[in-house]
C-alpha positions in Angstrom: 136.6 21.0 82.6 135.3 22.8 85.7 134.6 25.9 83.5 132.5 23.8 81.1 130.5 22.3 84.0 130.0 25.7 85.7 128.9 27.2 82.4 126.4 24.4 81.7 125.0 24.7 85.3 124.7 28.5 85.0 122.9 28.2 81.6 120.5 25.6 83.0 119.7 27.7 86.1 119.3 30.8 84.0 116.8 29.0 81.7 114.8 27.8 84.7 114.9 31.3 86.3 113.7 32.8 83.0 110.8 30.4 82.8 109.6 31.0 86.4 110.2 34.7 86.5 109.2 35.6 82.9 106.9 38.4 83.9 109.7 40.1 86.0 112.0 39.6 83.0 109.6 41.4 80.7 109.2 44.2 83.2 112.9 44.7 83.3 113.0 44.7 79.5 110.3 47.3 79.4 112.3 49.5 81.7 115.6 48.8 80.0 114.6 49.4 76.4 114.2 53.2 76.8 117.5 53.5 78.6 119.2 51.5 75.9 117.6 53.7 73.2 118.8 56.9 75.1 122.3 55.5 75.5 122.4 54.3 71.9 121.3 57.7 70.7 123.9 59.5 72.7 126.6 57.1 71.4 125.4 57.7 67.8 125.5 61.5 68.3 129.0 61.3 69.7 130.2 59.1 66.9 128.6 61.4 64.3 130.2 64.5 65.9 133.6 62.7 66.0 133.2 61.8 62.3 132.4 65.4 61.4 135.5 66.6 63.2 137.6 64.0 61.4 136.2 65.1 58.1 136.9 68.8 58.9 140.5 67.9 60.0 141.1 65.9 56.8 139.8 68.9 54.7 141.9 71.3 56.6 145.0 69.1 56.2 144.3 68.8 52.5 144.1 72.6 52.1 147.3 73.0 54.1 149.1 70.5 51.8 147.8 72.3 48.7 148.9 75.7 50.2 152.4 74.2 50.9 152.5 72.9 47.3 151.5 76.3 45.9 154.2 78.0 48.1 156.8 75.6 46.7 155.7 76.3 43.2 155.9 80.0 43.9 159.4 79.7 45.3 160.4 77.7 42.2 159.0 80.3 39.9 160.7 83.1 41.9 164.0 81.2 41.6 163.5 80.8 37.9 162.6 84.4 37.5 165.8 85.5 39.3 167.8 83.2 37.0 166.2 84.7 33.9 166.7 88.2 35.2 170.5 87.5 35.8 170.7 86.0 32.3 169.0 89.0 30.8 171.4 91.4 32.6 174.3 89.3 31.4 173.1 89.5 27.8 172.6 93.3 28.1 176.1 93.6 29.4 177.4 91.5 26.5 175.4 93.6 24.0 176.8 96.8 25.5 180.3 95.5 25.3 179.9 94.5 21.7 178.3 97.8 20.7 181.1 99.7 22.5 183.7 97.7 20.7 182.3 98.5 17.3 
């Protein structure tokens, strides 16, 4: 309850002060608007820069994942090639044995 009362009194006094000191309030606004624009611009540049860095990091990570996937495929093909090579050697040996028996 005291918070509600204090808030109401503060709002009332602020309204009265705004009415009596309107010209000072406008002068403060005139001085504050350029500062807010500068700070807002700096914030926008920072957020834009951060967004670009995030996008570059996502692209780099995607490329690394594709590279890792390609390396895995290469390893699988190498293993399959070795398997085929061993099978070919075995078939050659079998063919030599059969031709020597005949």
